[in-house]
MOPAC internal coordinates of N, CA, C and O (Angstrom, degrees):
PM7 1SCF
backbone

  N    0.0000 0     0.00 0     0.00 0    0    0    0
  C    1.4785 1     0.00 0     0.00 0    1    0    0
  C    1.5255 1   112.14 1     0.00 0    2    1    0
  O    1.2310 1   120.36 1   146.86 1    3    2    1
  N    1.3246 1   116.91 1   -33.14 1    3    2    1
  C    1.4969 1   119.78 1   178.74 1    5    3    2
  C    1.5022 1   107.20 1   -70.84 1    6    5    3
  O    1.2310 1   119.21 1   140.13 1    7    6    5
  N    1.3455 1   119.12 1   -39.87 1    7    6    5
  C    1.4555 1   122.27 1   177.27 1    9    7    6
  C    1.4851 1   109.99 1   -60.49 1   10    9    7
  O    1.2310 1   120.40 1   137.26 1   11   10    9
  N    1.3580 1   116.84 1   -42.74 1   11   10    9
  C    1.4720 1   120.34 1  -179.62 1   13   11   10
  C    1.5291 1   108.06 1   -62.61 1   14   13   11
  O    1.2310 1   118.75 1   133.64 1   15   14   13
  N    1.3008 1   119.99 1   -46.36 1   15   14   13
  C    1.4643 1   121.23 1   177.94 1   17   15   14
  C    1.4825 1   111.65 1   -58.10 1   18   17   15
  O    1.2310 1   118.98 1   138.53 1   19   18   17
  N    1.3332 1   119.55 1   -41.47 1   19   18   17
  C    1.4971 1   122.20 1   179.03 1   21   19   18
  C    1.5702 1   106.37 1   -61.62 1   22   21   19
  O    1.2310 1   118.88 1   132.02 1   23   22   21
  N    1.2784 1   119.75 1   -47.98 1   23   22   21
  C    1.4629 1   122.23 1  -176.69 1   25   23   22
  C    1.5215 1   109.89 1   -61.88 1   26   25   23
  O    1.2310 1   120.24 1   137.74 1   27   26   25
  N    1.3934 1   117.14 1   -42.26 1   27   26   25
  C    1.4564 1   118.89 1   177.69 1   29   27   26
  C    1.5200 1   112.46 1   -64.79 1   30   29   27
  O    1.2310 1   119.98 1   139.70 1   31   30   29
  N    1.2432 1   117.64 1   -40.30 1   31   30   29
  C    1.4337 1   124.69 1   177.60 1   33   31   30
  C    1.5613 1   110.32 1   -60.94 1   34   33   31
  O    1.2310 1   122.23 1   131.88 1   35   34   33
  N    1.3369 1   113.34 1   -48.12 1   35   34   33
  C    1.4559 1   123.70 1  -176.46 1   37   35   34
  C    1.4912 1   108.73 1   -61.19 1   38   37   35
  O    1.2310 1   119.80 1   141.22 1   39   38   37
  N    1.2791 1   117.99 1   -38.78 1   39   38   37
  C    1.5235 1   123.44 1   179.51 1   41   39   38
  C    1.4682 1   116.89 1   -78.33 1   42   41   39
  O    1.2310 1   121.39 1   165.81 1   43   42   41
  N    1.3466 1   114.95 1   -14.19 1   43   42   41
  C    1.4885 1   120.91 1  -176.34 1   45   43   42
  C    1.5492 1   109.40 1   -89.77 1   46   45   43
  O    1.2310 1   123.55 1   -49.99 1   47   46   45
  N    1.3945 1   110.80 1   130.01 1   47   46   45
  C    1.4254 1   116.72 1  -176.12 1   49   47   46
  C    1.5827 1   114.77 1   -62.87 1   50   49   47
  O    1.2310 1   120.77 1   157.40 1   51   50   49
  N    1.3280 1   116.13 1   -22.60 1   51   50   49
  C    1.5087 1   120.05 1  -173.00 1   53   51   50
  C    1.5662 1   109.99 1  -107.72 1   54   53   51
  O    1.2310 1   118.93 1  -174.54 1   55   54   53
  N    1.3224 1   119.64 1     5.46 1   55   54   53
  C    1.3855 1   123.72 1   177.16 1   57   55   54
  C    1.5491 1   113.80 1  -118.86 1   58   57   55
  O    1.2310 1   119.01 1   -43.81 1   59   58   57
  N    1.2538 1   119.50 1   136.19 1   59   58   57
  C    1.4137 1   123.53 1   175.62 1   61   59   58
  C    1.5482 1   108.73 1  -107.54 1   62   61   59
  O    1.2310 1   122.17 1   -67.35 1   63   62   61
  N    1.3192 1   113.45 1   112.65 1   63   62   61
  C    1.4682 1   117.86 1   179.57 1   65   63   62
  C    1.5400 1   105.77 1   -82.70 1   66   65   63
  O    1.2310 1   121.14 1   -53.63 1   67   66   65
  N    1.3395 1   115.42 1   126.37 1   67   66   65
  C    1.4739 1   121.07 1  -173.20 1   69   67   66
  C    1.5150 1   112.96 1  -101.60 1   70   69   67
  O    1.2310 1   119.56 1   124.24 1   71   70   69
  N    1.2962 1   118.44 1   -55.76 1   71   70   69
  C    1.4402 1   121.00 1   179.37 1   73   71   70
  C    1.5711 1   111.39 1  -148.75 1   74   73   71
  O    1.2310 1   121.24 1   -20.96 1   75   74   73
  N    1.2532 1   115.24 1   159.04 1   75   74   73
  C    1.4191 1   120.04 1   175.42 1   77   75   74
  C    1.5580 1   107.83 1  -146.80 1   78   77   75
  O    1.2310 1   120.25 1   -55.97 1   79   78   77
  N    1.3240 1   117.12 1   124.03 1   79   78   77
  C    1.4864 1   120.64 1   178.05 1   81   79   78
  C    1.5162 1   106.90 1  -151.87 1   82   81   79
  O    1.2310 1   122.22 1   -46.59 1   83   82   81
  N    1.3345 1   113.35 1   133.41 1   83   82   81
  C    1.4951 1   118.54 1  -177.82 1   85   83   82
  C    1.4858 1   113.82 1    51.71 1   86   85   83
  O    1.2310 1   117.71 1    62.39 1   87   86   85
  N    1.2940 1   121.96 1  -117.61 1   87   86   85
  C    1.4571 1   126.67 1   179.30 1   89   87   86
  C    1.5250 1   113.46 1   -97.38 1   90   89   87
  O    1.2310 1   119.49 1  -173.49 1   91   90   89
  N    1.3321 1   118.58 1     6.51 1   91   90   89
  C    1.4542 1   122.02 1  -174.73 1   93   91   90
  C    1.5230 1   114.44 1  -110.86 1   94   93   91
  O    1.2310 1   119.63 1   -47.53 1   95   94   93
  N    1.2791 1   118.30 1   132.47 1   95   94   93
  C    1.4772 1   123.31 1   171.60 1   97   95   94
  C    1.5306 1   104.93 1  -126.88 1   98   97   95
  O    1.2310 1   122.24 1   -45.34 1   99   98   97
  N    1.3301 1   113.31 1   134.66 1   99   98   97
  C    1.4476 1   122.27 1   174.23 1  101   99   98
  C    1.5079 1   108.97 1  -114.99 1  102  101   99
  O    1.2310 1   121.71 1   -47.94 1  103  102  101
  N    1.3364 1   114.34 1   132.06 1  103  102  101
  C    1.4884 1   124.22 1  -175.70 1  105  103  102
  C    1.4694 1   109.99 1  -147.37 1  106  105  103
  O    1.2310 1   120.41 1   -14.25 1  107  106  105
  N    1.3259 1   116.82 1   165.75 1  107  106  105
  C    1.4544 1   118.05 1   171.70 1  109  107  106
  C    1.5898 1   109.22 1  -145.65 1  110  109  107
  O    1.2310 1   122.17 1   -17.69 1  111  110  109
  N    1.3363 1   113.46 1   162.31 1  111  110  109
  C    1.4302 1   119.91 1   179.13 1  113  111  110
  C    1.5587 1   106.33 1   -91.61 1  114  113  111
  O    1.2310 1   122.22 1   -49.28 1  115  114  113
  N    1.3170 1   113.35 1   130.72 1  115  114  113
  C    1.4540 1   119.22 1   176.34 1  117  115  114
  C    1.5154 1   109.42 1  -135.94 1  118  117  115
  O    1.2310 1   119.59 1   -71.32 1  119  118  117
  N    1.3637 1   118.38 1   108.68 1  119  118  117
  C    1.3781 1   121.31 1   180.00 1  121  119  118
  C    1.5452 1   114.97 1   -50.63 1  122  121  119
  O    1.2310 1   117.67 1   -30.64 1  123  122  121
  N    1.2486 1   122.05 1   149.36 1  123  122  121
  C    1.4829 1   125.10 1  -172.01 1  125  123  122
  C    1.5503 1   109.51 1   -56.96 1  126  125  123
  O    1.2310 1   119.86 1   139.93 1  127  126  125
  N    1.3262 1   117.87 1   -40.07 1  127  126  125
  C    1.4321 1   119.34 1  -172.94 1  129  127  126
  C    1.5297 1   116.78 1   -89.63 1  130  129  127
  O    1.2310 1   121.11 1  -167.52 1  131  130  129
  N    1.3748 1   115.48 1    12.48 1  131  130  129
  C    1.4641 1   116.45 1   179.65 1  133  131  130
  C    1.5366 1   108.40 1  -110.48 1  134  133  131
  O    1.2310 1   121.42 1   -31.27 1  135  134  133
  N    1.3237 1   114.89 1   148.73 1  135  134  133
  C    1.4521 1   119.91 1   177.33 1  137  135  134
  C    1.4902 1   110.73 1   -93.83 1  138  137  135
  O    1.2310 1   118.36 1   -36.84 1  139  138  137
  N    1.2721 1   120.74 1   143.16 1  139  138  137
  C    1.4466 1   127.07 1   179.55 1  141  139  138
  C    1.5529 1   108.81 1   -86.55 1  142  141  139
  O    1.2310 1   120.71 1   171.10 1  143  142  141
  N    1.3373 1   116.25 1    -8.90 1  143  142  141
  C    1.4799 1   121.25 1  -174.66 1  145  143  142
  C    1.5575 1   111.53 1   -96.28 1  146  145  143
  O    1.2310 1   118.48 1   164.80 1  147  146  145
  N    1.3246 1   120.50 1   -15.20 1  147  146  145
  C    1.4186 1   123.73 1  -176.55 1  149  147  146
  C    1.5831 1   111.12 1   -86.21 1  150  149  147
  O    1.2310 1   121.14 1   -51.82 1  151  150  149
  N    1.3493 1   115.42 1   128.18 1  151  150  149
  C    1.5009 1   117.88 1  -173.63 1  153  151  150
  C    1.5058 1   110.82 1   -61.35 1  154  153  151
  O    1.2310 1   121.57 1   137.11 1  155  154  153
  N    1.3654 1   114.60 1   -42.89 1  155  154  153
  C    1.4794 1   115.82 1  -177.54 1  157  155  154
  C    1.4823 1   111.43 1   -66.54 1  158  157  155
  O    1.2310 1   120.04 1   145.14 1  159  158  157
  N    1.2757 1   117.53 1   -34.86 1  159  158  157
  C    1.4740 1   119.39 1   177.58 1  161  159  158
  C    1.4961 1   112.81 1   -73.29 1  162  161  159
  O    1.2310 1   121.04 1   152.13 1  163  162  161
  N    1.3526 1   115.61 1   -27.87 1  163  162  161
  C    1.4743 1   119.91 1   175.36 1  165  163  162
  C    1.4887 1   109.37 1   -63.46 1  166  165  163
  O    1.2310 1   119.37 1   136.38 1  167  166  165
  N    1.3032 1   118.81 1   -43.62 1  167  166  165
  C    1.4327 1   122.62 1   176.01 1  169  167  166
  C    1.5599 1   111.87 1   -57.08 1  170  169  167
  O    1.2310 1   121.71 1   131.04 1  171  170  169
  N    1.3653 1   114.33 1   -48.96 1  171  170  169
  C    1.4214 1   117.97 1   176.56 1  173  171  170
  C    1.5067 1   114.00 1   -59.22 1  174  173  171
  O    1.2310 1   122.00 1   136.05 1  175  174  173
  N    1.3555 1   113.77 1   -43.95 1  175  174  173
  C    1.5018 1   115.95 1  -178.41 1  177  175  174
  C    1.5398 1   111.90 1   -64.37 1  178  177  175
  O    1.2310 1   121.97 1   146.98 1  179  178  177
  N    1.3823 1   113.84 1   -33.02 1  179  178  177
  C    1.5427 1   114.09 1   174.61 1  181  179  178
  C    1.5347 1   109.25 1   -65.85 1  182  181  179
  O    1.2310 1   118.90 1   140.73 1  183  182  181
  N    1.2856 1   119.69 1   -39.27 1  183  182  181
  C    1.4703 1   120.39 1  -178.11 1  185  183  182
  C    1.5128 1   108.06 1   -71.15 1  186  185  183
  O    1.2310 1   119.16 1   139.45 1  187  186  185
  N    1.2938 1   119.20 1   -40.55 1  187  186  185
  C    1.4588 1   124.45 1   175.32 1  189  187  186
  C    1.5587 1   113.80 1   -57.32 1  190  189  187
  O    1.2310 1   121.42 1   133.52 1  191  190  189
  N    1.2713 1   114.88 1   -46.48 1  191  190  189
  C    1.4331 1   118.96 1  -179.50 1  193  191  190
  C    1.5245 1   114.03 1   -75.47 1  194  193  191
  O    1.2310 1   120.73 1   153.74 1  195  194  193
  N    1.3177 1   116.22 1   -26.26 1  195  194  193
  C    1.4536 1   119.10 1   174.30 1  197  195  194
  C    1.5745 1   107.09 1   -69.65 1  198  197  195
  O    1.2310 1   119.42 1   134.89 1  199  198  197
  N    1.3147 1   118.72 1   -45.11 1  199  198  197
  C    1.4905 1   119.96 1   177.76 1  201  199  198
  C    1.5061 1   110.43 1   -63.68 1  202  201  199
  O    1.2310 1   120.31 1   142.00 1  203  202  201
  N    1.3687 1   117.00 1   -38.00 1  203  202  201
  C    1.4701 1   120.75 1   179.17 1  205  203  202
  C    1.5629 1   109.91 1   -60.49 1  206  205  203
  O    1.2310 1   119.81 1   133.92 1  207  206  205
  N    1.3107 1   117.97 1   -46.08 1  207  206  205
  C    1.3862 1   120.45 1  -179.64 1  209  207  206
  C    1.5132 1   111.80 1   -58.87 1  210  209  207
  O    1.2310 1   120.32 1   132.92 1  211  210  209
  N    1.3441 1   116.99 1   -47.08 1  211  210  209
  C    1.4252 1   121.53 1   179.23 1  213  211  210
  C    1.5182 1   111.84 1   -59.16 1  214  213  211
  O    1.2310 1   119.88 1   133.65 1  215  214  213
  N    1.3274 1   117.83 1   -46.35 1  215  214  213
  C    1.4772 1   122.11 1  -179.80 1  217  215  214
  C    1.5374 1   110.37 1   -66.41 1  218  217  215
  O    1.2310 1   120.00 1   139.12 1  219  218  217
  N    1.2738 1   117.60 1   -40.88 1  219  218  217
  C    1.5305 1   123.35 1   179.78 1  221  219  218
  C    1.5036 1   108.80 1   -62.52 1  222  221  219
  O    1.2310 1   119.59 1   135.78 1  223  222  221
  N    1.2813 1   118.39 1   -44.22 1  223  222  221
  C    1.5145 1   120.22 1   178.97 1  225  223  222
  C    1.5150 1   112.82 1   -65.24 1  226  225  223
  O    1.2310 1   122.57 1   137.04 1  227  226  225
  N    1.3776 1   112.69 1   -42.96 1  227  226  225
  C    1.4751 1   116.75 1   178.03 1  229  227  226
  C    1.5187 1   114.90 1   -68.21 1  230  229  227
  O    1.2310 1   120.46 1   151.89 1  231  230  229
  N    1.3137 1   116.73 1   -28.11 1  231  230  229
  C    1.4554 1   123.01 1   179.49 1  233  231  230
  C    1.5489 1   111.79 1   -64.59 1  234  233  231
  O    1.2310 1   121.25 1   150.45 1  235  234  233
  N    1.3779 1   115.22 1   -29.55 1  235  234  233
  C    1.4979 1   119.49 1  -174.15 1  237  235  234
  C    1.4434 1   112.87 1    76.15 1  238  237  235
  O    1.2310 1   116.73 1  -178.54 1  239  238  237
  N    1.3074 1   123.82 1     1.46 1  239  238  237
  C    1.4277 1   125.56 1  -177.57 1  241  239  238
  C    1.5695 1   110.07 1   -75.01 1  242  241  239
  O    1.2310 1   120.67 1   151.03 1  243  242  241
  N    1.2767 1   116.33 1   -28.97 1  243  242  241
  C    1.4619 1   120.61 1   179.38 1  245  243  242
  C    1.5248 1   106.89 1  -165.88 1  246  245  243
  O    1.2310 1   121.03 1   -19.45 1  247  246  245
  N    1.3540 1   115.63 1   160.55 1  247  246  245
  C    1.4165 1   119.80 1   177.75 1  249  247  246
  C    1.5355 1   109.18 1  -127.59 1  250  249  247
  O    1.2310 1   120.82 1   -63.61 1  251  250  249
  N    1.3355 1   116.03 1   116.39 1  251  250  249
  C    1.4858 1   120.36 1   171.17 1  253  251  250
  C    1.4919 1   105.07 1  -127.86 1  254  253  251
  O    1.2310 1   121.44 1   -13.87 1  255  254  253
  N    1.3304 1   114.85 1   166.13 1  255  254  253
  C    1.4399 1   117.89 1   178.15 1  257  255  254
  C    1.5060 1   104.75 1  -117.00 1  258  257  255
  O    1.2310 1   117.71 1    26.94 1  259  258  257
  N    1.3527 1   121.97 1  -153.06 1  259  258  257
  C    1.3855 1   122.74 1  -175.66 1  261  259  258
  C    1.5682 1   112.26 1  -138.40 1  262  261  259
  O    1.2310 1   121.24 1   -17.72 1  263  262  261
  N    1.3189 1   115.22 1   162.28 1  263  262  261
  C    1.4256 1   123.56 1   173.13 1  265  263  262
  C    1.4705 1   108.15 1  -151.26 1  266  265  263
  O    1.2310 1   121.52 1   -28.32 1  267  266  265
  N    1.3356 1   114.69 1   151.68 1  267  266  265
  C    1.4623 1   121.68 1   177.27 1  269  267  266
  C    1.5589 1   105.38 1  -106.79 1  270  269  267
  O    1.2310 1   121.62 1   -59.47 1  271  270  269
  N    1.3422 1   114.50 1   120.53 1  271  270  269
  C    1.4684 1   120.00 1  -178.79 1  273  271  270
  C    1.5688 1   105.34 1  -125.90 1  274  273  271
  O    1.2310 1   121.66 1   -63.02 1  275  274  273
  N    1.3164 1   114.43 1   116.98 1  275  274  273
  C    1.4982 1   119.43 1   179.16 1  277  275  274
  C    1.5176 1   110.91 1    53.35 1  278  277  275
  O    1.2310 1   120.91 1  -134.08 1  279  278  277
  N    1.3390 1   115.87 1    45.92 1  279  278  277
  C    1.4941 1   121.55 1  -179.65 1  281  279  278
  C    1.5222 1   114.77 1    65.56 1  282  281  279
  O    1.2310 1   121.04 1  -160.58 1  283  282  281
  N    1.2828 1   115.61 1    19.42 1  283  282  281
  C    1.4962 1   119.98 1   179.67 1  285  283  282
  C    1.4666 1   107.77 1  -116.83 1  286  285  283
  O    1.2310 1   120.44 1   -54.27 1  287  286  285
  N    1.3093 1   116.77 1   125.73 1  287  286  285
  C    1.4840 1   123.95 1   176.87 1  289  287  286
  C    1.4705 1   107.78 1   -73.74 1  290  289  287
  O    1.2310 1   119.38 1   -56.88 1  291  290  289
  N    1.3112 1   118.79 1   123.12 1  291  290  289
  C    1.4719 1   123.72 1   179.89 1  293  291  290
  C    1.5254 1   112.95 1  -120.93 1  294  293  291
  O    1.2310 1   121.78 1   -22.54 1  295  294  293
  N    1.2625 1   114.20 1   157.46 1  295  294  293
  C    1.4483 1   121.39 1   169.96 1  297  295  294
  C    1.5407 1   107.37 1   -85.95 1  298  297  295
  O    1.2310 1   119.11 1   -49.51 1  299  298  297
  N    1.3154 1   119.30 1   130.49 1  299  298  297
  C    1.4647 1   122.50 1  -176.13 1  301  299  298
  C    1.5079 1   108.15 1  -114.91 1  302  301  299
  O    1.2310 1   120.62 1   -71.11 1  303  302  301
  N    1.3316 1   116.42 1   108.89 1  303  302  301
  C    1.3828 1   122.47 1   175.32 1  305  303  302
  C    1.5790 1   109.20 1   -95.20 1  306  305  303
  O    1.2310 1   120.88 1   -58.10 1  307  306  305
  N    1.3114 1   115.92 1   121.90 1  307  306  305
  C    1.4517 1   119.49 1   179.62 1  309  307  306
  C    1.5867 1   105.20 1  -123.16 1  310  309  307
  O    1.2310 1   123.47 1   -70.08 1  311  310  309
  N    1.3618 1   110.95 1   109.92 1  311  310  309
  C    1.4466 1   119.85 1  -176.33 1  313  311  310
  C    1.5259 1   109.03 1   -84.66 1  314  313  311
  O    1.2310 1   120.82 1   -75.37 1  315  314  313
  N    1.2999 1   116.05 1   104.63 1  315  314  313
  C    1.4858 1   120.10 1   178.81 1  317  315  314
  C    1.5746 1   114.73 1  -123.54 1  318  317  315
  O    1.2310 1   122.24 1   159.88 1  319  318  317
  N    1.3524 1   113.32 1   -20.12 1  319  318  317
  C    1.4805 1   116.67 1  -178.18 1  321  319  318
  C    1.5491 1   109.75 1   -78.69 1  322  321  319
  O    1.2310 1   121.28 1   -56.66 1  323  322  321
  N    1.2656 1   115.15 1   123.34 1  323  322  321
  C    1.4655 1   120.43 1  -179.10 1  325  323  322
  C    1.4742 1   113.16 1   -64.89 1  326  325  323
  O    1.2310 1   119.25 1   169.58 1  327  326  325
  N    1.3001 1   119.03 1   -10.42 1  327  326  325
  C    1.5418 1   123.03 1   177.79 1  329  327  326
  C    1.4930 1   111.14 1   -89.45 1  330  329  327
  O    1.2310 1   119.63 1   172.86 1  331  330  329
  N    1.3631 1   118.31 1    -7.14 1  331  330  329
  C    1.4603 1   120.23 1  -179.44 1  333  331  330
  C    1.5212 1   108.40 1   -65.01 1  334  333  331
  O    1.2310 1   120.68 1   -47.47 1  335  334  333
  N    1.2942 1   116.30 1   132.53 1  335  334  333
  C    1.4405 1   122.45 1  -176.98 1  337  335  334
  C    1.5326 1   111.80 1  -112.51 1  338  337  335
  O    1.2310 1   120.70 1   -10.29 1  339  338  337
  N    1.3426 1   116.27 1   169.71 1  339  338  337
  C    1.4664 1   117.69 1   170.94 1  341  339  338
  C    1.4258 1   115.70 1   -62.80 1  342  341  339
  O    1.2310 1   120.83 1   145.56 1  343  342  341
  N    1.3799 1   116.02 1   -34.44 1  343  342  341
  C    1.4916 1   117.95 1   173.29 1  345  343  342
  C    1.5589 1   113.44 1   -61.49 1  346  345  343
  O    1.2310 1   119.31 1   146.42 1  347  346  345
  N    1.3123 1   118.92 1   -33.58 1  347  346  345
  C    1.4411 1   120.39 1   175.15 1  349  347  346
  C    1.4702 1   111.19 1   -64.78 1  350  349  347
  O    1.2310 1   120.00 1   134.31 1  351  350  349
  N    1.3279 1   117.60 1   -45.69 1  351  350  349
  C    1.5068 1   124.89 1  -179.94 1  353  351  350
  C    1.5089 1   106.64 1   -65.05 1  354  353  351
  O    1.2310 1   118.63 1   134.09 1  355  354  353
  N    1.2786 1   120.21 1   -45.91 1  355  354  353
  C    1.4851 1   121.13 1  -176.35 1  357  355  354
  C    1.4927 1   110.33 1   -63.19 1  358  357  355
  O    1.2310 1   119.16 1   147.85 1  359  358  357
  N    1.3291 1   119.21 1   -32.15 1  359  358  357
  C    1.4808 1   120.45 1  -176.83 1  361  359  358
  C    1.5300 1   111.25 1   -78.56 1  362  361  359
  O    1.2310 1   119.14 1   154.98 1  363  362  361
  N    1.2537 1   119.24 1   -25.02 1  363  362  361
  C    1.5024 1   123.70 1  -175.46 1  365  363  362
  C    1.4967 1   114.73 1   -55.75 1  366  365  363
  O    1.2310 1   117.56 1   131.40 1  367  366  365
  N    1.2888 1   122.25 1   -48.60 1  367  366  365
  C    1.5036 1   121.82 1  -176.69 1  369  367  366
  C    1.5953 1   107.92 1   -59.20 1  370  369  367
  O    1.2310 1   120.96 1   132.80 1  371  370  369
  N    1.3269 1   115.78 1   -47.20 1  371  370  369
  C    1.5099 1   116.79 1  -177.20 1  373  371  370
  C    1.5390 1   110.30 1   -62.22 1  374  373  371
  O    1.2310 1   120.67 1   142.70 1  375  374  373
  N    1.3245 1   116.32 1   -37.30 1  375  374  373
  C    1.4862 1   119.08 1  -177.49 1  377  375  374
  C    1.5430 1   107.12 1   -67.33 1  378  377  375
  O    1.2310 1   119.31 1   134.02 1  379  378  377
  N    1.2989 1   118.91 1   -45.98 1  379  378  377
  C    1.4374 1   123.03 1  -178.57 1  381  379  378
  C    1.5080 1   110.70 1   -61.80 1  382  381  379
  O    1.2310 1   119.40 1   134.76 1  383  382  381
  N    1.3985 1   118.75 1   -45.24 1  383  382  381
  C    1.4247 1   122.52 1   179.34 1  385  383  382
  C    1.5752 1   111.00 1   -64.48 1  386  385  383
  O    1.2310 1   120.50 1   136.86 1  387  386  385
  N    1.3140 1   116.65 1   -43.14 1  387  386  385
  C    1.4672 1   118.96 1  -179.71 1  389  387  386
  C    1.5054 1   110.68 1   -58.87 1  390  389  387
  O    1.2310 1   120.68 1   128.95 1  391  390  389
  N    1.3269 1   116.30 1   -51.05 1  391  390  389
  C    1.4565 1   121.33 1  -179.31 1  393  391  390
  C    1.5815 1   111.59 1   -65.60 1  394  393  391
  O    1.2310 1   120.81 1   139.43 1  395  394  393
  N    1.2994 1   116.05 1   -40.57 1  395  394  393
  C    1.4446 1   122.72 1   177.24 1  397  395  394
  C    1.5187 1   111.73 1   -59.58 1  398  397  395
  O    1.2310 1   120.05 1   134.10 1  399  398  397
  N    1.3014 1   117.50 1   -45.90 1  399  398  397
  C    1.4746 1   121.37 1   179.32 1  401  399  398
  C    1.5244 1   110.76 1   -60.11 1  402  401  399
  O    1.2310 1   121.01 1   136.07 1  403  402  401
  N    1.3506 1   115.68 1   -43.93 1  403  402  401
  C    1.4792 1   119.50 1  -177.05 1  405  403  402
  C    1.4819 1   109.10 1   -66.06 1  406  405  403
  O    1.2310 1   117.87 1   137.35 1  407  406  405
  N    1.2899 1   121.67 1   -42.65 1  407  406  405
  C    1.4762 1   124.77 1  -179.91 1  409  407  406
  C    1.5957 1   108.02 1   -67.30 1  410  409  407
  O    1.2310 1   119.55 1   139.17 1  411  410  409
  N    1.3277 1   118.46 1   -40.83 1  411  410  409
  C    1.4494 1   119.91 1   178.55 1  413  411  410
  C    1.4997 1   109.67 1   -63.47 1  414  413  411
  O    1.2310 1   118.81 1   140.32 1  415  414  413
  N    1.3190 1   119.88 1   -39.68 1  415  414  413
  C    1.5311 1   120.60 1   178.42 1  417  415  414
  C    1.4667 1   110.90 1   -63.21 1  418  417  415
  O    1.2310 1   119.68 1   147.62 1  419  418  417
  N    1.3657 1   118.22 1   -32.38 1  419  418  417
  C    1.4811 1   122.63 1  -179.32 1  421  419  418
  C    1.4868 1   113.59 1   -76.35 1  422  421  419
  O    1.2310 1   120.28 1   142.50 1  423  422  421
  N    1.3731 1   117.07 1   -37.50 1  423  422  421
  C    1.4953 1   120.51 1  -163.25 1  425  423  422
  C    1.4783 1   114.71 1  -116.27 1  426  425  423
  O    1.2310 1   118.28 1   170.38 1  427  426  425
  N    1.2900 1   120.89 1    -9.62 1  427  426  425
  C    1.5140 1   114.74 1  -169.71 1  429  427  426
  C    1.4891 1   110.74 1   -66.72 1  430  429  427
  O    1.2310 1   120.31 1   -50.00 1  431  430  429
  N    1.3132 1   117.02 1   130.00 1  431  430  429
  C    1.4980 1   120.79 1   178.03 1  433  431  430
  C    1.5371 1   107.46 1   -69.35 1  434  433  431
  O    1.2310 1   122.25 1   -29.17 1  435  434  433
  N    1.3322 1   113.29 1   150.83 1  435  434  433
  C    1.4547 1   120.86 1  -176.92 1  437  435  434
  C    1.5042 1   109.51 1   -59.97 1  438  437  435
  O    1.2310 1   117.99 1   148.78 1  439  438  437
  N    1.3617 1   121.43 1   -31.22 1  439  438  437
  C    1.4382 1   122.89 1  -179.25 1  441  439  438
  C    1.4945 1   113.18 1   -64.72 1  442  441  439
  O    1.2310 1   120.46 1   155.30 1  443  442  441
  N    1.3309 1   116.73 1   -24.70 1  443  442  441
  C    1.4460 1   124.04 1  -179.00 1  445  443  442
  C    1.5040 1   115.45 1   -96.01 1  446  445  443
  O    1.2310 1   120.77 1  -178.06 1  447  446  445
  N    1.3606 1   116.14 1     1.94 1  447  446  445
  C    1.4656 1   119.89 1  -177.33 1  449  447  446
  C    1.5150 1   112.26 1   -83.44 1  450  449  447
  O    1.2310 1   120.10 1   180.00 1  451  450  449

């Protein structure tokens, strides 16, 4: 299931699949028009994904934690519940992107638009 999530994130234009090992996949939301190579945008992406994690957890739709990988704040999905299904995994990218887009629309600084 973690490998499936990694593949889904890797195939999604607005997700950056970072790592996958055992039952853990790390990924982050990156709006289409932002570069992952720009330092200022990296700071914004870290703030955006921090807010995304908080809102995702509060929503109750899914629970992921976080990890910092190469100075990048990522969403850390650790699949340990034996009741987790492929449908749960398949739904997660769209949930992350929907919430990420909403937060980006609220918070993006004018300099990053």
